[in-house]
ChimeraX commands (.cxc) that place a marker at each C-alpha (Angstrom):
marker #1 position 25.99,13.28,43.04 radius 0.5
marker #1 position 28.70,11.10,44.60 radius 0.5
marker #1 position 26.08,8.46,45.49 radius 0.5
marker #1 position 24.80,8.38,41.91 radius 0.5
marker #1 position 28.35,7.96,40.66 radius 0.5
marker #1 position 28.93,5.01,43.00 radius 0.5
marker #1 position 25.66,3.39,41.85 radius 0.5
marker #1 position 26.79,3.69,38.23 radius 0.5
marker #1 position 30.16,2.11,39.06 radius 0.5
marker #1 position 28.54,-0.81,40.90 radius 0.5
marker #1 position 26.07,-1.40,38.06 radius 0.5
marker #1 position 28.88,-2.00,35.60 radius 0.5
marker #1 position 28.54,-2.17,31.83 radius 0.5
marker #1 position 24.91,-2.89,30.96 radius 0.5
marker #1 position 24.85,-2.44,27.19 radius 0.5
marker #1 position 24.52,-5.63,25.17 radius 0.5
marker #1 position 26.30,-6.76,22.02 radius 0.5
marker #1 position 25.13,-4.58,19.09 radius 0.5
marker #1 position 23.74,-7.25,16.79 radius 0.5
marker #1 position 23.48,-10.50,18.75 radius 0.5
marker #1 position 21.23,-10.97,21.76 radius 0.5
marker #1 position 20.42,-14.19,23.53 radius 0.5
marker #1 position 16.77,-15.29,23.35 radius 0.5
marker #1 position 14.73,-14.28,26.36 radius 0.5
marker #1 position 13.07,-17.06,28.33 radius 0.5
marker #1 position 9.73,-15.32,27.93 radius 0.5
marker #1 position 9.88,-15.42,24.12 radius 0.5
marker #1 position 6.56,-16.57,22.71 radius 0.5
marker #1 position 7.91,-16.92,19.21 radius 0.5
marker #1 position 10.57,-18.93,17.50 radius 0.5
marker #1 position 10.68,-21.64,14.89 radius 0.5
marker #1 position 8.39,-24.58,14.27 radius 0.5
marker #1 position 10.24,-27.72,13.23 radius 0.5
marker #1 position 9.16,-31.18,12.09 radius 0.5
marker #1 position 11.23,-33.47,14.31 radius 0.5
marker #1 position 9.54,-36.71,13.27 radius 0.5
marker #1 position 8.32,-36.25,9.71 radius 0.5
marker #1 position 8.07,-40.00,9.15 radius 0.5
marker #1 position 5.23,-40.21,11.68 radius 0.5
marker #1 position 2.96,-37.75,9.85 radius 0.5
marker #1 position -0.10,-39.35,8.25 radius 0.5
marker #1 position -1.54,-36.21,6.68 radius 0.5
marker #1 position -4.54,-35.85,8.99 radius 0.5
marker #1 position -4.09,-32.07,9.08 radius 0.5
marker #1 position -5.30,-31.53,12.66 radius 0.5
marker #1 position -2.34,-29.21,13.22 radius 0.5
marker #1 position -3.45,-26.96,10.36 radius 0.5
marker #1 position -7.04,-26.84,11.62 radius 0.5
marker #1 position -5.92,-26.12,15.19 radius 0.5
marker #1 position -3.91,-23.01,14.28 radius 0.5
marker #1 position -5.98,-19.88,15.04 radius 0.5
marker #1 position -3.88,-17.56,12.85 radius 0.5
marker #1 position -3.27,-19.71,9.74 radius 0.5
marker #1 position 0.45,-20.02,10.45 radius 0.5
marker #1 position 0.29,-23.55,9.04 radius 0.5
marker #1 position -0.97,-24.40,5.59 radius 0.5
marker #1 position -0.88,-27.37,3.25 radius 0.5
marker #1 position -0.26,-27.43,-0.47 radius 0.5
marker #1 position -1.07,-30.32,-2.79 radius 0.5
marker #1 position 1.74,-31.55,-5.04 radius 0.5
marker #1 position 2.00,-34.24,-7.72 radius 0.5
marker #1 position 3.53,-36.70,-5.26 radius 0.5
marker #1 position 1.41,-35.81,-2.23 radius 0.5
marker #1 position 1.37,-32.66,-0.15 radius 0.5
marker #1 position 3.63,-30.12,1.53 radius 0.5
marker #1 position 3.11,-28.61,4.97 radius 0.5
marker #1 position 4.19,-24.95,5.13 radius 0.5
marker #1 position 4.99,-22.74,8.13 radius 0.5
marker #1 position 4.51,-18.93,8.05 radius 0.5
marker #1 position 6.75,-17.31,10.72 radius 0.5
marker #1 position 5.11,-13.93,10.18 radius 0.5
marker #1 position 1.80,-15.27,11.48 radius 0.5
marker #1 position 2.80,-17.58,14.35 radius 0.5
marker #1 position 1.99,-16.31,17.86 radius 0.5
marker #1 position 3.56,-19.24,19.69 radius 0.5
marker #1 position 0.34,-20.67,21.13 radius 0.5
marker #1 position 1.57,-24.26,20.28 radius 0.5
marker #1 position -2.01,-25.46,19.66 radius 0.5
marker #1 position -0.72,-27.27,16.59 radius 0.5
marker #1 position 1.68,-29.28,18.74 radius 0.5
marker #1 position -1.00,-30.13,21.30 radius 0.5
marker #1 position -3.39,-31.24,18.55 radius 0.5
marker #1 position -0.88,-33.57,16.87 radius 0.5
marker #1 position -1.20,-37.08,18.31 radius 0.5
marker #1 position 1.97,-38.26,16.53 radius 0.5
marker #1 position 4.33,-35.71,18.14 radius 0.5
marker #1 position 5.57,-34.64,14.73 radius 0.5
marker #1 position 6.13,-30.96,15.52 radius 0.5
marker #1 position 8.28,-29.13,18.04 radius 0.5
marker #1 position 8.38,-25.41,18.84 radius 0.5
marker #1 position 11.87,-24.01,19.36 radius 0.5
marker #1 position 11.81,-20.62,21.17 radius 0.5
marker #1 position 14.37,-18.13,19.98 radius 0.5
marker #1 position 15.01,-14.87,18.23 radius 0.5
marker #1 position 13.01,-14.28,15.08 radius 0.5
marker #1 position 14.73,-13.73,11.74 radius 0.5
marker #1 position 14.02,-10.60,9.74 radius 0.5
marker #1 position 12.90,-11.01,6.13 radius 0.5
marker #1 position 14.32,-8.96,3.27 radius 0.5
marker #1 position 12.50,-7.99,0.04 radius 0.5
marker #1 position 11.88,-11.02,-2.14 radius 0.5
marker #1 position 12.30,-13.43,0.76 radius 0.5
marker #1 position 9.46,-15.98,0.90 radius 0.5
marker #1 position 7.28,-15.53,3.98 radius 0.5
marker #1 position 6.93,-19.27,4.44 radius 0.5
marker #1 position 9.14,-22.32,4.80 radius 0.5
marker #1 position 8.51,-25.97,4.11 radius 0.5
marker #1 position 8.09,-28.15,7.18 radius 0.5
marker #1 position 7.79,-31.54,5.50 radius 0.5
marker #1 position 6.84,-33.41,2.34 radius 0.5
marker #1 position 4.29,-36.18,2.59 radius 0.5
marker #1 position 3.94,-38.70,-0.22 radius 0.5
marker #1 position 0.55,-40.18,-1.03 radius 0.5
marker #1 position 1.75,-43.59,0.12 radius 0.5
marker #1 position 2.35,-42.12,3.58 radius 0.5
marker #1 position -1.22,-40.88,4.01 radius 0.5
marker #1 position -2.85,-43.39,6.31 radius 0.5
marker #1 position -5.80,-41.10,7.02 radius 0.5
marker #1 position -8.18,-39.18,4.79 radius 0.5
marker #1 position -6.31,-36.31,3.12 radius 0.5
marker #1 position -7.45,-32.90,4.28 radius 0.5
marker #1 position -9.09,-30.42,1.95 radius 0.5
marker #1 position -6.44,-27.79,1.30 radius 0.5
marker #1 position -8.68,-25.43,-0.66 radius 0.5
marker #1 position -9.39,-23.10,2.25 radius 0.5
marker #1 position -6.02,-23.54,3.90 radius 0.5
marker #1 position -3.58,-22.38,1.23 radius 0.5
marker #1 position -4.69,-18.77,1.07 radius 0.5
marker #1 position -5.24,-16.50,4.03 radius 0.5
marker #1 position -8.74,-15.15,4.78 radius 0.5
marker #1 position -7.75,-11.66,3.71 radius 0.5
marker #1 position -6.38,-12.62,0.30 radius 0.5
marker #1 position -9.80,-12.30,-1.34 radius 0.5
marker #1 position -10.28,-8.77,-0.05 radius 0.5
marker #1 position -8.83,-5.98,-2.15 radius 0.5
marker #1 position -7.52,-2.81,-0.54 radius 0.5
marker #1 position -9.68,-0.69,-2.82 radius 0.5
marker #1 position -12.82,-2.06,-1.17 radius 0.5
marker #1 position -11.83,-0.58,2.19 radius 0.5
marker #1 position -10.23,2.63,0.97 radius 0.5
marker #1 position -11.14,5.91,2.61 radius 0.5
marker #1 position -13.23,8.37,0.66 radius 0.5
marker #1 position -10.35,10.85,0.93 radius 0.5
marker #1 position -8.09,8.44,-0.96 radius 0.5
marker #1 position -10.52,6.94,-3.44 radius 0.5
marker #1 position -8.27,7.90,-6.37 radius 0.5
marker #1 position -5.16,6.31,-4.83 radius 0.5
marker #1 position -4.32,2.75,-5.82 radius 0.5
marker #1 position -2.96,0.53,-3.06 radius 0.5
marker #1 position -0.46,-0.87,-2.42 radius 0.5
marker #1 position 1.76,2.06,-3.28 radius 0.5
marker #1 position 4.60,1.53,-5.74 radius 0.5
marker #1 position 7.82,-0.08,-4.57 radius 0.5
marker #1 position 10.75,2.20,-3.86 radius 0.5
marker #1 position 14.06,1.76,-5.72 radius 0.5
marker #1 position 16.98,1.73,-3.30 radius 0.5
marker #1 position 20.50,2.85,-4.20 radius 0.5
marker #1 position 23.65,1.39,-2.66 radius 0.5
marker #1 position 24.95,4.82,-1.67 radius 0.5
marker #1 position 21.74,5.65,0.21 radius 0.5
marker #1 position 21.75,2.39,2.16 radius 0.5
marker #1 position 25.45,2.81,3.01 radius 0.5
marker #1 position 24.75,6.21,4.58 radius 0.5
marker #1 position 21.74,4.96,6.53 radius 0.5
marker #1 position 23.77,2.14,8.09 radius 0.5
marker #1 position 25.69,4.75,10.09 radius 0.5
marker #1 position 22.85,7.18,10.72 radius 0.5
marker #1 position 19.24,6.00,10.65 radius 0.5
marker #1 position 16.34,8.16,11.82 radius 0.5
marker #1 position 13.03,6.36,12.22 radius 0.5
marker #1 position 9.49,7.59,12.59 radius 0.5
marker #1 position 7.38,5.09,14.50 radius 0.5
marker #1 position 3.73,4.75,13.51 radius 0.5
marker #1 position 1.18,2.71,15.43 radius 0.5
marker #1 position -1.49,1.67,12.94 radius 0.5
marker #1 position -3.69,-0.53,15.09 radius 0.5
marker #1 position -1.39,-2.61,17.29 radius 0.5
marker #1 position -2.10,-3.95,20.79 radius 0.5
marker #1 position 0.98,-1.98,21.99 radius 0.5
marker #1 position 3.01,-5.15,22.58 radius 0.5
marker #1 position 5.46,-4.32,19.78 radius 0.5
marker #1 position 5.47,-0.66,20.81 radius 0.5
marker #1 position 6.59,-1.57,24.32 radius 0.5
marker #1 position 9.44,-3.65,22.91 radius 0.5
marker #1 position 10.55,-0.68,20.81 radius 0.5
marker #1 position 10.53,1.56,23.87 radius 0.5
marker #1 position 13.11,-0.76,25.44 radius 0.5
marker #1 position 15.49,0.04,22.58 radius 0.5
marker #1 position 16.18,3.38,24.22 radius 0.5
marker #1 position 17.23,1.78,27.51 radius 0.5
marker #1 position 20.82,1.24,28.68 radius 0.5
marker #1 position 20.95,-2.43,27.62 radius 0.5
marker #1 position 20.18,-1.88,23.94 radius 0.5
marker #1 position 20.94,1.86,23.61 radius 0.5
marker #1 position 20.20,2.28,19.91 radius 0.5
marker #1 position 21.61,5.80,19.82 radius 0.5
marker #1 position 25.16,4.49,20.19 radius 0.5
marker #1 position 24.68,2.85,16.77 radius 0.5
marker #1 position 23.46,6.05,15.12 radius 0.5
marker #1 position 19.79,5.02,15.28 radius 0.5
marker #1 position 17.25,7.48,16.63 radius 0.5
marker #1 position 13.49,7.96,16.64 radius 0.5
marker #1 position 12.15,11.31,15.50 radius 0.5
marker #1 position 8.82,13.07,15.94 radius 0.5
marker #1 position 8.23,14.11,12.33 radius 0.5
marker #1 position 8.26,11.93,9.19 radius 0.5
marker #1 position 9.96,14.81,7.35 radius 0.5
marker #1 position 13.02,14.24,9.53 radius 0.5
marker #1 position 12.97,10.45,9.08 radius 0.5
marker #1 position 14.79,8.03,6.82 radius 0.5
marker #1 position 12.54,5.08,7.63 radius 0.5
marker #1 position 9.14,4.19,9.04 radius 0.5
marker #1 position 8.59,1.50,11.66 radius 0.5
marker #1 position 5.00,0.28,11.49 radius 0.5
marker #1 position 3.27,-1.76,14.20 radius 0.5
marker #1 position -0.22,-3.14,13.75 radius 0.5
marker #1 position -2.19,-4.54,10.79 radius 0.5
marker #1 position -3.14,-1.06,9.47 radius 0.5
marker #1 position -6.73,-0.47,10.43 radius 0.5
marker #1 position -9.18,1.27,8.14 radius 0.5
marker #1 position -9.22,4.33,10.39 radius 0.5
marker #1 position -5.43,4.66,10.23 radius 0.5
marker #1 position -5.17,4.42,6.43 radius 0.5
marker #1 position -5.10,8.19,5.87 radius 0.5
marker #1 position -2.44,8.67,8.56 radius 0.5
marker #1 position -0.34,5.88,7.05 radius 0.5
marker #1 position -0.56,7.34,3.55 radius 0.5
marker #1 position 0.23,10.90,4.63 radius 0.5
marker #1 position 3.11,9.79,6.85 radius 0.5
marker #1 position 4.61,7.67,4.09 radius 0.5
marker #1 position 4.38,10.40,1.43 radius 0.5
marker #1 position 5.83,12.98,3.85 radius 0.5
marker #1 position 8.93,10.86,4.46 radius 0.5
marker #1 position 11.89,11.75,2.20 radius 0.5
marker #1 position 13.20,9.07,-0.15 radius 0.5
marker #1 position 14.45,6.36,-0.02 radius 0.5
marker #1 position 11.97,6.03,2.93 radius 0.5
marker #1 position 12.51,2.50,4.13 radius 0.5
marker #1 position 9.61,0.70,5.80 radius 0.5
marker #1 position 10.08,-1.80,8.63 radius 0.5
marker #1 position 7.04,-3.97,9.41 radius 0.5
marker #1 position 7.47,-4.76,13.12 radius 0.5
marker #1 position 5.56,-7.75,14.49 radius 0.5
marker #1 position 3.20,-10.32,13.02 radius 0.5
marker #1 position 0.34,-7.86,12.66 radius 0.5
marker #1 position 2.40,-5.57,10.44 radius 0.5
marker #1 position 3.80,-8.56,8.52 radius 0.5
marker #1 position 0.57,-10.40,7.74 radius 0.5
marker #1 position -2.30,-9.06,9.85 radius 0.5
marker #1 position -1.53,-11.41,12.75 radius 0.5
marker #1 position -4.51,-12.44,14.85 radius 0.5
marker #1 position -6.60,-9.77,13.10 radius 0.5
marker #1 position -6.06,-11.23,9.63 radius 0.5
marker #1 position -9.30,-11.44,7.66 radius 0.5
marker #1 position -11.11,-8.84,9.74 radius 0.5
marker #1 position -13.23,-6.27,7.93 radius 0.5
marker #1 position -11.48,-3.52,9.90 radius 0.5
marker #1 position -7.85,-4.13,8.85 radius 0.5
marker #1 position -5.72,-4.48,5.72 radius 0.5
marker #1 position -3.90,-7.70,6.70 radius 0.5
marker #1 position -0.45,-6.18,7.00 radius 0.5
marker #1 position 1.56,-3.17,5.93 radius 0.5
marker #1 position 2.43,-4.62,2.52 radius 0.5
marker #1 position -1.20,-4.20,1.41 radius 0.5
marker #1 position -0.80,-0.41,1.71 radius 0.5
marker #1 position 2.90,0.59,1.51 radius 0.5
marker #1 position 6.01,-1.14,0.11 radius 0.5
marker #1 position 7.69,-2.98,2.98 radius 0.5
marker #1 position 11.49,-3.09,3.02 radius 0.5
marker #1 position 12.14,-5.50,5.91 radius 0.5
marker #1 position 9.66,-7.66,7.84 radius 0.5
marker #1 position 10.36,-8.43,11.51 radius 0.5
marker #1 position 8.08,-11.31,12.61 radius 0.5
marker #1 position 7.25,-12.01,16.24 radius 0.5
marker #1 position 4.36,-11.56,18.65 radius 0.5
marker #1 position 5.99,-9.40,19.75 radius 0.5
marker #1 position 9.58,-9.40,18.46 radius 0.5
marker #1 position 12.12,-8.70,21.18 radius 0.5
marker #1 position 14.16,-5.48,21.20 radius 0.5
marker #1 position 17.11,-7.60,20.09 radius 0.5
marker #1 position 15.16,-8.83,17.05 radius 0.5
marker #1 position 14.27,-5.27,16.08 radius 0.5
marker #1 position 17.78,-3.95,16.59 radius 0.5
marker #1 position 19.22,-6.85,14.61 radius 0.5
marker #1 position 16.93,-5.97,11.68 radius 0.5
marker #1 position 17.86,-2.28,11.87 radius 0.5
marker #1 position 21.57,-3.10,11.70 radius 0.5
marker #1 position 22.20,-6.45,10.03 radius 0.5
marker #1 position 19.11,-6.02,7.85 radius 0.5
marker #1 position 20.46,-2.83,6.30 radius 0.5
marker #1 position 23.83,-4.51,5.81 radius 0.5
marker #1 position 22.26,-7.36,3.85 radius 0.5
marker #1 position 20.03,-4.93,1.94 radius 0.5
marker #1 position 23.14,-3.04,0.82 radius 0.5
marker #1 position 24.62,-6.31,-0.42 radius 0.5
marker #1 position 21.49,-6.96,-2.48 radius 0.5
marker #1 position 21.67,-3.47,-3.98 radius 0.5
marker #1 position 25.35,-4.03,-4.88 radius 0.5
marker #1 position 24.42,-7.14,-6.85 radius 0.5
marker #1 position 21.74,-5.33,-8.78 radius 0.5
marker link #1:1,2 radius 0.2
marker link #1:2,3 radius 0.2
marker link #1:3,4 radius 0.2
marker link #1:4,5 radius 0.2
marker link #1:5,6 radius 0.2
marker link #1:6,7 radius 0.2
marker link #1:7,8 radius 0.2
marker link #1:8,9 radius 0.2
marker link #1:9,10 radius 0.2
marker link #1:10,11 radius 0.2
marker link #1:11,12 radius 0.2
marker link #1:12,13 radius 0.2
marker link #1:13,14 radius 0.2
marker link #1:14,15 radius 0.2
marker link #1:15,16 radius 0.2
marker link #1:16,17 radius 0.2
marker link #1:17,18 radius 0.2
marker link #1:18,19 radius 0.2
marker link #1:19,20 radius 0.2
marker link #1:20,21 radius 0.2
marker link #1:21,22 radius 0.2
marker link #1:22,23 radius 0.2
marker link #1:23,24 radius 0.2
marker link #1:24,25 radius 0.2
marker link #1:25,26 radius 0.2
marker link #1:26,27 radius 0.2
marker link #1:27,28 radius 0.2
marker link #1:28,29 radius 0.2
marker link #1:29,30 radius 0.2
marker link #1:30,31 radius 0.2
marker link #1:31,32 radius 0.2
marker link #1:32,33 radius 0.2
marker link #1:33,34 radius 0.2
marker link #1:34,35 radius 0.2
marker link #1:35,36 radius 0.2
marker link #1:36,37 radius 0.2
marker link #1:37,38 radius 0.2
marker link #1:38,39 radius 0.2
marker link #1:39,40 radius 0.2
marker link #1:40,41 radius 0.2
marker link #1:41,42 radius 0.2
marker link #1:42,43 radius 0.2
marker link #1:43,44 radius 0.2
marker link #1:44,45 radius 0.2
marker link #1:45,46 radius 0.2
marker link #1:46,47 radius 0.2
marker link #1:47,48 radius 0.2
marker link #1:48,49 radius 0.2
marker link #1:49,50 radius 0.2
marker link #1:50,51 radius 0.2
marker link #1:51,52 radius 0.2
marker link #1:52,53 radius 0.2
marker link #1:53,54 radius 0.2
marker link #1:54,55 radius 0.2
marker link #1:55,56 radius 0.2
marker link #1:56,57 radius 0.2
marker link #1:57,58 radius 0.2
marker link #1:58,59 radius 0.2
marker link #1:59,60 radius 0.2
marker link #1:60,61 radius 0.2
marker link #1:61,62 radius 0.2
marker link #1:62,63 radius 0.2
marker link #1:63,64 radius 0.2
marker link #1:64,65 radius 0.2
marker link #1:65,66 radius 0.2
marker link #1:66,67 radius 0.2
marker link #1:67,68 radius 0.2
marker link #1:68,69 radius 0.2
marker link #1:69,70 radius 0.2
marker link #1:70,71 radius 0.2
marker link #1:71,72 radius 0.2
marker link #1:72,73 radius 0.2
marker link #1:73,74 radius 0.2
marker link #1:74,75 radius 0.2
marker link #1:75,76 radius 0.2
marker link #1:76,77 radius 0.2
marker link #1:77,78 radius 0.2
marker link #1:78,79 radius 0.2
marker link #1:79,80 radius 0.2
marker link #1:80,81 radius 0.2
marker link #1:81,82 radius 0.2
marker link #1:82,83 radius 0.2
marker link #1:83,84 radius 0.2
marker link #1:84,85 radius 0.2
marker link #1:85,86 radius 0.2
marker link #1:86,87 radius 0.2
marker link #1:87,88 radius 0.2
marker link #1:88,89 radius 0.2
marker link #1:89,90 radius 0.2
marker link #1:90,91 radius 0.2
marker link #1:91,92 radius 0.2
marker link #1:92,93 radius 0.2
marker link #1:93,94 radius 0.2
marker link #1:94,95 radius 0.2
marker link #1:95,96 radius 0.2
marker link #1:96,97 radius 0.2
marker link #1:97,98 radius 0.2
marker link #1:98,99 radius 0.2
marker link #1:99,100 radius 0.2
marker link #1:100,101 radius 0.2
marker link #1:101,102 radius 0.2
marker link #1:102,103 radius 0.2
marker link #1:103,104 radius 0.2
marker link #1:104,105 radius 0.2
marker link #1:105,106 radius 0.2
marker link #1:106,107 radius 0.2
marker link #1:107,108 radius 0.2
marker link #1:108,109 radius 0.2
marker link #1:109,110 radius 0.2
marker link #1:110,111 radius 0.2
marker link #1:111,112 radius 0.2
marker link #1:112,113 radius 0.2
marker link #1:113,114 radius 0.2
marker link #1:114,115 radius 0.2
marker link #1:115,116 radius 0.2
marker link #1:116,117 radius 0.2
marker link #1:117,118 radius 0.2
marker link #1:118,119 radius 0.2
marker link #1:119,120 radius 0.2
marker link #1:120,121 radius 0.2
marker link #1:121,122 radius 0.2
marker link #1:122,123 radius 0.2
marker link #1:123,124 radius 0.2
marker link #1:124,125 radius 0.2
marker link #1:125,126 radius 0.2
marker link #1:126,127 radius 0.2
marker link #1:127,128 radius 0.2
marker link #1:128,129 radius 0.2
marker link #1:129,130 radius 0.2
marker link #1:130,131 radius 0.2
marker link #1:131,132 radius 0.2
marker link #1:132,133 radius 0.2
marker link #1:133,134 radius 0.2
marker link #1:134,135 radius 0.2
marker link #1:135,136 radius 0.2
marker link #1:136,137 radius 0.2
marker link #1:137,138 radius 0.2
marker link #1:138,139 radius 0.2
marker link #1:139,140 radius 0.2
marker link #1:140,141 radius 0.2
marker link #1:141,142 radius 0.2
marker link #1:142,143 radius 0.2
marker link #1:143,144 radius 0.2
marker link #1:144,145 radius 0.2
marker link #1:145,146 radius 0.2
marker link #1:146,147 radius 0.2
marker link #1:147,148 radius 0.2
marker link #1:148,149 radius 0.2
marker link #1:149,150 radius 0.2
marker link #1:150,151 radius 0.2
marker link #1:151,152 radius 0.2
marker link #1:152,153 radius 0.2
marker link #1:153,154 radius 0.2
marker link #1:154,155 radius 0.2
marker link #1:155,156 radius 0.2
marker link #1:156,157 radius 0.2
marker link #1:157,158 radius 0.2
marker link #1:158,159 radius 0.2
marker link #1:159,160 radius 0.2
marker link #1:160,161 radius 0.2
marker link #1:161,162 radius 0.2
marker link #1:162,163 radius 0.2
marker link #1:163,164 radius 0.2
marker link #1:164,165 radius 0.2
marker link #1:165,166 radius 0.2
marker link #1:166,167 radius 0.2
marker link #1:167,168 radius 0.2
marker link #1:168,169 radius 0.2
marker link #1:169,170 radius 0.2
marker link #1:170,171 radius 0.2
marker link #1:171,172 radius 0.2
marker link #1:172,173 radius 0.2
marker link #1:173,174 radius 0.2
marker link #1:174,175 radius 0.2
marker link #1:175,176 radius 0.2
marker link #1:176,177 radius 0.2
marker link #1:177,178 radius 0.2
marker link #1:178,179 radius 0.2
marker link #1:179,180 radius 0.2
marker link #1:180,181 radius 0.2
marker link #1:181,182 radius 0.2
marker link #1:182,183 radius 0.2
marker link #1:183,184 radius 0.2
marker link #1:184,185 radius 0.2
marker link #1:185,186 radius 0.2
marker link #1:186,187 radius 0.2
marker link #1:187,188 radius 0.2
marker link #1:188,189 radius 0.2
marker link #1:189,190 radius 0.2
marker link #1:190,191 radius 0.2
marker link #1:191,192 radius 0.2
marker link #1:192,193 radius 0.2
marker link #1:193,194 radius 0.2
marker link #1:194,195 radius 0.2
marker link #1:195,196 radius 0.2
marker link #1:196,197 radius 0.2
marker link #1:197,198 radius 0.2
marker link #1:198,199 radius 0.2
marker link #1:199,200 radius 0.2
marker link #1:200,201 radius 0.2
marker link #1:201,202 radius 0.2
marker link #1:202,203 radius 0.2
marker link #1:203,204 radius 0.2
marker link #1:204,205 radius 0.2
marker link #1:205,206 radius 0.2
marker link #1:206,207 radius 0.2
marker link #1:207,208 radius 0.2
marker link #1:208,209 radius 0.2
marker link #1:209,210 radius 0.2
marker link #1:210,211 radius 0.2
marker link #1:211,212 radius 0.2
marker link #1:212,213 radius 0.2
marker link #1:213,214 radius 0.2
marker link #1:214,215 radius 0.2
marker link #1:215,216 radius 0.2
marker link #1:216,217 radius 0.2
marker link #1:217,218 radius 0.2
marker link #1:218,219 radius 0.2
marker link #1:219,220 radius 0.2
marker link #1:220,221 radius 0.2
marker link #1:221,222 radius 0.2
marker link #1:222,223 radius 0.2
marker link #1:223,224 radius 0.2
marker link #1:224,225 radius 0.2
marker link #1:225,226 radius 0.2
marker link #1:226,227 radius 0.2
marker link #1:227,228 radius 0.2
marker link #1:228,229 radius 0.2
marker link #1:229,230 radius 0.2
marker link #1:230,231 radius 0.2
marker link #1:231,232 radius 0.2
marker link #1:232,233 radius 0.2
marker link #1:233,234 radius 0.2
marker link #1:234,235 radius 0.2
marker link #1:235,236 radius 0.2
marker link #1:236,237 radius 0.2
marker link #1:237,238 radius 0.2
marker link #1:238,239 radius 0.2
marker link #1:239,240 radius 0.2
marker link #1:240,241 radius 0.2
marker link #1:241,242 radius 0.2
marker link #1:242,243 radius 0.2
marker link #1:243,244 radius 0.2
marker link #1:244,245 radius 0.2
marker link #1:245,246 radius 0.2
marker link #1:246,247 radius 0.2
marker link #1:247,248 radius 0.2
marker link #1:248,249 radius 0.2
marker link #1:249,250 radius 0.2
marker link #1:250,251 radius 0.2
marker link #1:251,252 radius 0.2
marker link #1:252,253 radius 0.2
marker link #1:253,254 radius 0.2
marker link #1:254,255 radius 0.2
marker link #1:255,256 radius 0.2
marker link #1:256,257 radius 0.2
marker link #1:257,258 radius 0.2
marker link #1:258,259 radius 0.2
marker link #1:259,260 radius 0.2
marker link #1:260,261 radius 0.2
marker link #1:261,262 radius 0.2
marker link #1:262,263 radius 0.2
marker link #1:263,264 radius 0.2
marker link #1:264,265 radius 0.2
marker link #1:265,266 radius 0.2
marker link #1:266,267 radius 0.2
marker link #1:267,268 radius 0.2
marker link #1:268,269 radius 0.2
marker link #1:269,270 radius 0.2
marker link #1:270,271 radius 0.2
marker link #1:271,272 radius 0.2
marker link #1:272,273 radius 0.2
marker link #1:273,274 radius 0.2
marker link #1:274,275 radius 0.2
marker link #1:275,276 radius 0.2
marker link #1:276,277 radius 0.2
marker link #1:277,278 radius 0.2
marker link #1:278,279 radius 0.2
marker link #1:279,280 radius 0.2
marker link #1:280,281 radius 0.2
marker link #1:281,282 radius 0.2
marker link #1:282,283 radius 0.2
marker link #1:283,284 radius 0.2
marker link #1:284,285 radius 0.2
marker link #1:285,286 radius 0.2
marker link #1:286,287 radius 0.2
marker link #1:287,288 radius 0.2
marker link #1:288,289 radius 0.2
marker link #1:289,290 radius 0.2
marker link #1:290,291 radius 0.2
marker link #1:291,292 radius 0.2
marker link #1:292,293 radius 0.2
marker link #1:293,294 radius 0.2
marker link #1:294,295 radius 0.2
marker link #1:295,296 radius 0.2
marker link #1:296,297 radius 0.2
marker link #1:297,298 radius 0.2
marker link #1:298,299 radius 0.2
marker link #1:299,300 radius 0.2
view
């Protein structure tokens, strides 16, 4: 017992700052920036090189816009390697959670028609994701054939969010993930992050939960479990989509076996992009995300 006490004293204070964590060197996600937009000639090789459709192009009256989708990017940097003009740069760092109504894309650069020195790319198949043409009803289980997906959006009250900021109980549900995001969530219970000191805890039953944390793109075989878990959770039943797969389908987007993200089945409250997001990203969304959500509810 004395030896264990001495080890604890030598270890010192291990717990990190509640809402701000430095990016880990191993982070495979971050932000894609256009550092030399004037060099772009509109060839579109970066868009074609992306395996998860994190880059898209949209035609405008003056030319075209290149868009970046953080909820899809896996940090493979193939777009950067494919670009011969060194237009893009990948900046590793913590991902930013996305609140309801927040666009899931950001504009990288505008390219006027006069700046296109190469043949413009065909943007018809690049604007929409492969799964956009597939309705959820086509893949619905026979047990839920009378249920229309996605389920209706929940109405949040300021008083409810204020209470949950001090005491949040989550039910984690793996709906087809590779376990990368699940492993990051396990680290939240360690001494460095220690979510319980902030009033956040993970429970075994959805009936005891205030929120659901979903990882994975929601596979067809997990649809019934997702529906029953969601309906068993008491209101206001927040939903956190953890990782790119839960945000947009990730690398599985467009597959016949998945629903391309949690929002195709249940109303998502906060999206946490990353492949996978770090424990700091998740904890930041569980704390600062609820704070900002309460501010939105106050305005309404």
